[in-house]
C-alpha positions in Angstrom: -50.8 12.6 -40.8 -47.2 11.3 -40.4 -46.1 10.8 -43.8 -43.0 11.5 -44.8 -42.5 13.7 -47.6 -39.9 15.1 -49.7 -41.5 18.9 -50.1 -39.1 21.7 -49.1 -39.9 22.8 -45.4 -41.7 26.3 -46.1 -44.3 24.1 -48.3 -45.0 21.8 -45.8 -45.4 24.6 -43.5 -47.5 26.4 -45.7 -49.3 23.6 -47.3 -51.1 22.5 -44.5 -51.4 25.7 -42.8 -54.8 26.8 -41.0 -53.3 30.5 -40.7 -52.3 33.3 -43.0 -51.0 35.3 -40.0 -47.5 35.9 -41.5 -45.8 36.4 -38.3 -46.8 32.8 -37.3 -46.2 31.2 -40.7 -42.7 32.8 -40.6 -41.8 31.4 -37.2 -43.3 27.9 -37.9 -40.9 28.1 -41.0 -38.0 28.8 -39.0 -39.0 26.1 -36.3 -39.3 23.7 -39.1 -36.4 24.5 -41.0 -34.1 24.1 -37.9 -35.9 20.8 -36.7 -36.4 19.0 -39.9 -39.3 16.9 -39.4 -41.0 14.8 -41.7 -44.3 16.4 -41.8 -46.2 19.5 -40.2 -49.6 19.2 -38.9 -51.8 22.2 -37.6 -53.8 21.2 -34.6 -57.7 21.9 -34.6 -58.6 20.8 -31.4 -61.3 18.6 -32.9 -62.5 15.1 -31.4 -61.5 13.7 -34.9 -57.9 14.7 -34.5 -58.2 13.3 -30.8 -58.9 9.9 -32.2 -56.5 9.6 -35.0 -53.9 10.8 -32.6 -54.8 8.1 -29.9 -54.8 5.3 -32.5 -51.8 5.9 -33.7 -50.3 5.9 -30.4 -52.3 2.9 -29.3 -51.0 1.2 -32.4 -47.5 2.4 -31.8 -47.6 1.0 -28.3 -47.5 4.4 -26.4 -50.7 4.7 -25.0 -52.9 1.5 -23.5 -56.3 2.0 -24.0 -58.3 1.4 -20.8 -61.4 -0.9 -20.3 -64.1 1.1 -22.1 -66.8 -0.4 -19.3 -64.8 1.0 -16.4 -63.0 4.2 -17.8 -64.5 4.9 -21.2 -62.2 7.2 -23.6 -59.2 6.6 -21.2 -55.6 5.7 -21.7 -52.2 4.7 -19.8 -49.1 6.2 -20.7 -45.9 5.1 -19.0 -42.7 7.4 -19.1 -39.0 6.5 -19.5 -37.8 5.9 -15.9 -35.6 8.7 -16.2 -38.2 11.1 -17.5 -41.0 11.4 -14.6 -41.0 14.9 -13.2 -39.8 18.2 -13.3 -36.1 18.8 -13.5 -35.4 21.9 -11.4 -31.6 22.1 -12.2 -32.2 22.0 -15.8 -34.6 25.1 -15.8 -33.4 28.1 -16.6 -34.5 31.9 -17.0 -32.9 33.6 -20.1 -33.0 37.2 -18.9 -30.4 39.6 -20.4 -29.1 40.8 -16.8 -28.5 38.2 -14.5 -30.0 40.3 -11.6 -33.2 40.1 -13.2 -33.5 36.2 -12.9 -32.4 36.4 -9.2 -30.8 33.9 -6.9 -33.5 31.8 -6.8 -33.1 30.7 -10.7 -30.8 29.3 -12.8 -29.7 31.8 -15.1 -27.7 31.9 -18.7 -27.4 34.6 -21.0 -29.7 34.4 -23.6 -27.3 34.7 -26.6 -25.2 31.7 -24.4 -28.2 29.6 -24.0 -28.8 30.0 -27.5 -25.6 29.1 -28.9 -26.0 25.8 -26.6 -29.4 25.0 -27.5 -30.2 25.3 -31.4 -27.6 22.5 -32.3 -29.5 20.3 -30.0 -32.7 21.4 -31.8 -31.0 21.0 -34.8 -32.9 18.2 -36.9 -34.2 17.1 -33.5 -37.4 16.2 -35.3 -36.1 14.1 -37.6 -38.6 11.3 -38.7 -41.0 12.8 -36.7 -44.3 15.0 -37.2 -44.2 18.6 -35.8 -47.4 19.4 -34.3 -48.3 23.1 -34.4 -50.4 23.5 -31.2 -52.8 27.0 -30.9 -54.0 27.6 -27.4 -55.8 30.0 -25.1 -54.9 30.8 -21.7 -58.5 31.7 -20.6 -61.8 32.3 -22.8 -60.7 33.2 -26.1 -61.3 37.0 -26.1 -61.6 37.3 -22.1 -59.9 40.4 -20.1 -57.3 38.4 -18.5 -56.7 35.9 -21.4 -53.2 35.4 -23.4 -52.6 33.3 -26.3 -49.9 30.8 -27.3 -48.5 28.4 -29.9 -46.7 24.9 -28.7 -44.5 23.4 -31.6 -43.9 19.8 -30.6 -43.0 16.5 -31.8 -44.7 14.7 -28.9 -48.3 13.4 -29.7 -48.6 12.8 -25.9 -48.0 16.4 -25.5 -50.7 17.4 -28.0 -53.3 15.5 -26.6 -52.4 16.7 -22.8 -52.7 20.3 -24.4 -56.0 19.7 -25.8 -57.3 18.6 -22.2 -55.3 21.5 -20.4 -55.8 24.6 -22.7 -58.3 26.0 -25.0 -56.9 24.5 -28.0 -58.0 24.7 -31.5 -58.7 27.0 -34.6 -60.2 29.8 -32.4 -57.1 30.3 -30.4 -55.0 30.6 -33.8 -57.5 32.8 -35.2 -57.0 35.2 -32.0 -53.5 35.6 -32.7 -53.5 38.6 -35.0 -50.7 40.3 -36.6 -48.5 42.8 -34.1 -50.4 41.2 -31.5 -48.5 39.9 -28.4 -48.7 36.1 -28.4 -46.2 33.6 -26.6 -43.9 31.2 -28.5 -43.0 27.8 -27.5 -41.0 24.6 -28.7 -40.5 21.5 -27.4 -39.0 18.3 -28.7 -38.1 15.1 -27.2 -34.8 15.2 -28.8 -35.2 11.8 -30.0 -34.9 12.1 -33.9 -35.4 8.8 -36.1 -33.0 7.9 -38.9 -34.5 6.3 -41.8 -35.7 3.0 -41.0 -35.3 3.2 -37.1 -37.7 1.6 -34.9 -39.3 4.3 -32.4 -39.5 3.7 -28.5 -42.8 4.1 -26.3 -41.4 7.0 -24.8 -38.9 8.7 -26.7 -36.9 11.2 -24.6 -33.0 11.8 -24.3 -30.8 11.9 -21.1 -29.9 15.6 -21.6 -32.6 18.0 -20.8 -33.3 21.9 -21.1 -36.3 23.6 -20.0 -35.3 27.5 -21.0 -37.3 30.9 -20.8 -36.5 34.3 -22.7 -38.9 36.5 -20.7 -37.7 39.4 -23.1 -38.9 38.0 -26.2 -41.8 35.5 -24.6 -39.9 32.4 -25.6 -40.1 28.9 -24.2 -37.8 26.1 -25.5 -37.7 22.5 -23.8 -35.5 19.6 -25.0 -35.2 16.0 -24.0 -38.1 15.5 -21.6 -41.6 14.4 -22.7 -43.2 14.4 -19.3 -45.5 17.0 -17.3 -44.7 20.7 -17.2 -41.4 19.9 -19.0 -43.5 19.3 -22.3 -47.1 21.1 -21.6 -45.5 24.6 -22.1 -48.8 26.1 -21.5 -48.3 25.1 -17.6 -45.5 26.4 -15.5 -43.6 27.2 -18.2 -45.9 30.0 -20.1 -48.6 30.2 -17.4 -46.2 31.1 -14.4 -42.7 31.6 -15.5 -43.2 33.7 -18.2 -46.7 35.3 -17.4 -45.3 36.3 -14.1 -42.7 38.5 -16.0 -45.9 39.9 -18.5 -48.0 40.5 -15.4 -44.9 42.8 -13.7 -44.8 44.7 -17.3 -48.3 44.9 -17.7 -49.7 45.4 -13.8 -51.1 42.0 -13.3 -50.2 39.1 -11.4 -49.7 35.1 -12.3 -49.9 32.8 -9.8 -49.4 29.2 -8.4 -53.0 29.3 -6.9 -56.4 27.6 -6.8 -59.6 29.2 -7.3 -62.8 29.0 -5.2 -66.3 30.2 -5.3 -68.2 30.4 -1.9 -71.9 30.8 -1.5 -73.8 31.5 2.0 -76.5 29.3 1.5 -78.4 31.6 4.3 -78.0 34.7 2.5 -77.2 34.0 -0.9 -73.9 36.0 -1.1 -71.1 34.5 -3.3 -67.4 35.3 -2.4 -64.3 34.1 -4.3 -61.1 32.8 -2.7 -57.8 32.0 -4.0 -54.9 29.9 -2.4 -51.6 29.3 -2.8 -49.9 25.9 -1.8 -46.7 24.0 -2.3 -46.9 20.9 -3.8 -48.6 18.1 -1.5 -50.2 20.6 0.8 -54.0 20.0 0.2 -54.4 22.2 -2.8 -56.6 19.7 -5.0 -58.4 18.9 -2.1 -59.4 22.6 -1.2 -59.9 23.2 -4.8 -62.9 20.2 -4.8 -64.0 21.1 -1.1 -67.0 19.0 0.1 -68.0 21.1 3.4 -68.8 19.3 6.7 -70.7 22.1 7.9 -74.3 23.4 7.2 -74.3 27.0 5.5 -71.8 26.9 2.9 -71.7 25.6 -1.1 -68.1 25.3 -2.6 -67.6 25.1 -6.2 -64.5 24.8 -8.2 -62.8 27.3 -10.7 -59.3 26.2 -10.7 -56.7 24.0 -8.5 -53.7 25.1 -9.9 -53.1 28.4 -11.5 -54.6 31.7 -11.2 -54.1 35.2 -13.1 -55.4 38.0 -11.0 -55.8 41.5 -12.6 -57.3 44.8 -11.3 -60.9 45.6 -12.8 -62.6 48.4 -13.6 -64.2 48.7 -10.2 -60.7 48.8 -8.4 -60.9 45.2 -7.1 -58.4 42.2 -8.0 -60.2 39.7 -10.3 -58.8 36.4 -10.7 -59.1 33.5 -13.6 -58.1 30.0 -13.9 -56.5 30.1 -17.3 -56.3 26.4 -17.7 -59.0 24.0 -19.0 -58.2 20.6 -17.4 -56.6 19.1 -14.4 -53.0 18.0 -14.1 -53.0 16.0 -10.7 -50.7 14.1 -8.7 -52.6 10.6 -8.4 -50.9 9.1 -5.4 -53.1 10.1 -2.5 -56.4 11.0 -4.2 -58.9 8.6 -3.4 -62.4 7.8 -2.4 -62.0 9.0 1.1 -59.4 11.7 0.9 -61.1 13.6 -2.6 -64.5 11.9 -3.5 -64.8 14.9 -6.0 -61.7 13.8 -8.0 -62.4 10.5 -8.4 -65.8 11.2 -9.7 -64.4 13.4 -12.3 -61.9 10.9 -13.5 -64.7 8.5 -14.8 -63.4 8.7 -18.2 -61.8 10.9 -21.2 -58.5 10.6 -18.7 -55.0 10.3 -19.7 -53.2 8.5 -16.6 -49.6 8.4 -16.7 -47.0 6.2 -14.4 -50.1 4.7 -12.5 -50.6 0.8 -12.3 -52.7 -1.1 -14.4 -55.6 -3.5 -13.0 -55.9 -7.0 -14.5 -59.5 -6.0 -15.4 -58.1 -2.6 -17.7 -58.6 0.0 -15.3 -55.9 2.2 -13.2 -54.9 1.9 -9.8 -52.7 3.9 -7.2 -51.4 4.0 -3.7 -54.4 6.0 -1.6 -57.1 5.3 -4.4 -58.8 2.6 -2.5 -58.7 1.4 0.9 -58.1 -2.2 0.1 -55.2 -2.9 -2.4 -55.4 -5.3 -5.2 -53.7 -8.5 -5.0 -52.2 -8.2 -8.7 -51.5 -5.4 -10.5 -49.1 -4.2 -13.6 -46.5 -1.7 -12.0 -46.0 1.8 -13.7 -43.2 0.4 -15.5 -44.9 -2.8 -16.7 -44.1 -5.4 -14.4 -46.1 -7.8 -12.5 -46.7 -6.3 -9.2 -48.5 -7.7 -6.1 -48.7 -6.2 -2.2 -45.8 -8.0 -1.5 -43.4 -6.6 -4.0 -42.0 -4.2 -1.6 -42.1 -1.2 -4.2 -44.8 1.6 -5.1 -47.3 0.4 -8.0 -47.9 3.6 -9.2 -44.6 6.4 -9.4 -45.3 9.0 -6.4 -45.2 11.6 -9.2 -47.7 9.6 -11.4 -50.3 11.9 -13.1 -54.0 12.3 -14.6 -54.9 14.8 -17.3 -58.8 15.4 -17.2 -61.1 17.9 -18.7 -62.0 20.5 -16.0 -65.6 20.7 -17.1 -66.1 16.9 -16.0 -65.7 18.0 -12.1 -69.0 17.6 -10.6 -68.3 20.8 -8.4 -67.3 22.8 -11.4 -68.7 26.6 -11.1 -70.2 28.5 -14.2 -67.7 31.2 -12.9 -64.9 29.5 -14.5 -66.8 30.4 -18.1 -66.7 34.1 -16.7 -64.6 36.0 -19.5 -63.5 38.9 -17.2 -62.8 36.8 -14.2 -64.2 36.7 -10.5 -63.5 39.3 -7.7 -61.4 38.3 -5.1 -62.6 38.4 -1.3 -59.4 36.6 0.3 -56.2 35.2 -0.3 -54.9 32.2 1.4 -51.2 31.2 1.7 -50.2 28.0 3.5 -47.4 25.0 3.6 -46.9 21.6 5.5 -45.8 22.4 8.6 -45.6 20.2 11.7 -44.7 23.0 14.4 -45.0 26.7 14.9 -47.4 27.7 12.2 -51.0 27.8 13.6 -54.3 26.4 11.7 -55.1 29.9 10.2 -54.3 33.6 11.1 -55.2 36.9 9.4 -52.6 39.0 8.2 -52.5 42.5 10.1 -52.1 44.3 6.8 -51.5 43.8 2.9 -47.7 44.2 3.7 -47.7 41.8 6.5 -49.7 39.2 4.0 -47.0 39.7 1.4 -44.4 38.8 4.2 -46.4 35.7 5.3 -46.5 34.5 1.7 -42.6 35.1 1.1 -42.0 33.2 4.3 -44.0 30.0 3.3 -42.1 26.8 4.0 -42.9 23.2 3.4 -41.7 19.8 3.1 -40.1 18.6 -0.1 -42.1 16.4 -2.1 -41.6 13.4 -4.9 -42.5 16.1 -7.2 -39.4 18.1 -6.2 -35.7 17.0 -6.3 -33.9 16.5 -2.8 -34.6 14.8 0.3 -38.5 13.8 1.1 -39.2 15.6 4.3 -36.6 18.4 4.0 -37.6 21.9 4.9 -38.3 23.9 1.7 -38.5 27.5 1.4 -41.4 28.2 -1.0 -42.4 31.9 -1.1 -45.9 32.2 -2.5 -45.7 28.6 -3.5 -43.9 30.1 -6.8 -40.3 29.6 -6.0 -39.5 27.1 -8.7 -41.9 29.1 -11.1 -41.5 32.6 -10.5 -40.0 34.1 -14.0 -37.6 36.7 -12.5 -36.2 38.1 -9.4 -38.2 37.1 -6.4 -37.6 40.2 -4.4 -38.6 42.0 -7.5 -41.6 39.9 -7.5 -42.3 40.7 -3.8 -41.9 44.7 -4.8 -44.7 44.1 -7.3 -47.1 42.4 -5.0 -46.6 45.3 -2.7 -47.1 47.5 -5.3 -50.4 45.8 -6.2 -51.7 46.6 -2.6 -50.9 50.1 -2.9 -53.0 50.3 -6.3 -55.8 48.5 -4.5 -56.1 50.1 -1.3 -59.0 49.2 0.8 -60.5 47.0 -2.1 -57.5 44.6 -1.6 -58.5 41.2 -0.4 -57.8 40.1 3.0 -54.6 37.7 3.5 -54.5 34.8 5.7 -51.9 32.0 6.7 -53.5 28.5 7.2 -51.4 25.4 8.3 -53.7 22.2 8.0 -50.5 19.8 9.1 -49.8 21.0 12.4 -49.1 17.7 14.8 -49.1 16.9 18.6 -46.2 15.9 20.8 -47.5 12.4 20.1 -46.9 12.9 16.4 -50.5 12.8 15.3 -52.1 15.5 13.2 -54.2 17.9 15.4 -56.7 18.7 13.0 -59.1 16.6 10.4 -58.3 18.2 7.4 -60.1 17.6 4.2 -63.5 18.7 4.3 -63.2 20.2 8.0 -61.1 22.7 6.6 -64.7 24.2 5.4 -64.5 25.4 9.2 -61.6 27.1 8.5 -62.9 29.0 5.3 -65.9 29.7 7.6 -64.1 31.9 9.6 -62.1 33.4 6.8 -64.9 34.7 5.0 -66.6 35.9 8.3 -63.7 37.9 9.3 -63.8 39.5 5.9 -67.1 40.6 6.7 -66.0 41.6 10.0 -68.6 39.0 12.0 -65.9 37.7 14.2 -64.0 38.4 17.0 -60.3 38.2 16.1 -57.3 37.3 19.2 -54.0 39.5 18.3 -50.9 37.3 18.6 -47.6 38.3 17.5 -47.5 36.6 14.1 -51.4 37.7 13.0 -55.1 37.5 14.1 -56.5 34.4 14.9 -60.0 33.2 16.0 -61.1 34.2 19.6 -62.5 31.2 21.9 -65.5 30.0 20.4 -65.6 31.6 17.0 -64.3 28.2 15.5 -67.1 26.3 14.4 -66.5 22.6 15.9 -69.8 21.2 15.6 -69.7 17.7 15.1 -65.9 17.6 16.1 -66.2 19.0 19.7 -63.5 16.1 20.5 -60.7 19.2 18.5 -61.6 21.7 21.1 -59.2 19.7 23.5 -56.2 20.1 20.7 -56.9 24.1 19.9 -54.6 25.7 22.5 -51.6 23.2 20.5 -53.3 24.0 17.1 -52.9 28.2 18.0 -49.9 27.7 20.2 -47.1 30.5 19.5 -43.8 29.6 20.6 -41.5 32.8 20.8 -38.4 30.7 20.9 -39.3 28.8 17.9 -40.6 31.7 15.7 -37.6 34.0 16.7 -35.1 31.3 15.6 -37.3 30.8 12.3 -36.9 35.0 12.2 -32.9 34.2 12.1 -34.0 32.1 9.0 -36.1 34.4 7.4 -33.3 37.0 7.8 -30.7 34.8 6.1 -33.2 33.5 3.5 -33.9 37.5 2.8 -30.1 38.4 2.7 -29.4 36.7 -0.7 -31.5 38.9 -2.4 -29.2 41.9 -1.2 -30.6 45.5 -2.2 -33.4 44.6 -4.4 -35.0 43.1 -1.2 -38.4 45.8 -0.4 -37.9 47.5 2.6 -41.1 46.9 3.7 -40.3 43.1 4.1 -37.4 43.9 6.4 -39.7 46.3 8.3 -42.7 43.3 8.6 -39.5 41.0 10.0 -38.2 43.5 12.6 -42.0 44.0 13.5 -42.4 40.4 14.2 -39.2 40.0 16.3 -40.4 43.1 18.4 -44.0 41.6 18.8 -42.3 38.0 20.0 -39.8 39.7 22.1 -43.0 41.6 23.9 
């Protein structure tokens, strides 16, 4: 598969091609002529292909096979310590006009970026195999589905793309001449000269993650890690797709998807939720209710595409086929469904290795092993004084292994949404749950989400981070225009629009403890949300939204929480007015592109707080 050949590049591409689409053949040939690989391989997504690539990577030392009896079909990868997370300062939106990228994105003009980037890609795949990875985001042929191709010189990326997307020949066959598809190119930026030995994790100190929204392209250079290399994920499914959605009348969102069934009535509901990193997103996606009356099933944990259906309701799909989850903090007590999902067929990256050939990370078990090999391959004990797993270490696992997976994940045309949640990690101010007063107010709630920084983001951990709609690093165009698109979507949907809520599982008391138990008990909040959608609850008006009236939140089995409810739902006008000033300052950077409706919501909030 990686045999060196002296054949002309065009022959290399065409002799192995599994498509006759001239547009694809021309594009792949152009990229191959630029990057100069030794071989070209068209991926089909088969098990044989997986077996060949994993065997080659094990032989080269870039994958460690795990104990077949403990974790069948699974592997551990260790990245270069300089290549462990997203690099937001090296992520660029290359729209024709700077104003279209907006103040929250790094902008470079397309021609200027290509002039800077193409010399880096010149010969960047020399000595390596160029993989052509066709993939479908969503079921092939679905109403909300989009197609793409990734070209990469990273077999690690190929394996992860097979898990994370519907990858293979069916996706390639779905790309018709003249049709719309997204072109993505990835290189680790580490060409090999003749006879030069490879390293276990090739990468380059210089990194670029670049997006060209007008031409539906992504070019990523220098990093082999996560969303920097799996270009279907944040690059396509959010940054490029958000622009596609604005142009075509749909939404690409950083949201989980849930199916909820009332076991007494048999009625189904669907809910999406946007949370920044480390705010309980995966836990909610795999929620196990602690109250009777509800069955909760997983549809997606990270990305949702939303499109109005023929009946006027808003429909959603999870365009992905796997989970790319943060390992630390995922454990038997915090998320047993995730742990059951990881039984096998999983790629673990930058976690620790146990002496018996399994994996471990902080928070996985209550007890800590006496000895491990840490994420950098060094001996580790509890006395080592450093984490055994990197804080942003990951697992990549097929979604179909999830015990709570809903059949609705397979729905070609998506599921109708009843409710949308926005939430962040806030120790003060924000109550446990509040319903928006209107769609516009709900958009204001989403636009003003803030949360604490995590290991997946650059900056000081714990520092407050504005993250509107949990999309700050992922919106491919001007955030003010994005909010305007949401407002327009509300006008289009009218009374059919999902109800919007803000939640906060992380409020702390004056003594520093979390006031709400969280995890499975978040089902009590979801219970109130769905009953509010059905009009079955009594709400209490507050300046920031409608909260549960006394006795409306099911606390059966956790009655002690009742003593903290006043604090959980406290609205401090002074603190909120101070935050309103910060919101005004945040909005000001968008100038006259800020929708007037959001300024009106801010002034309405101030008036209600003042009253």
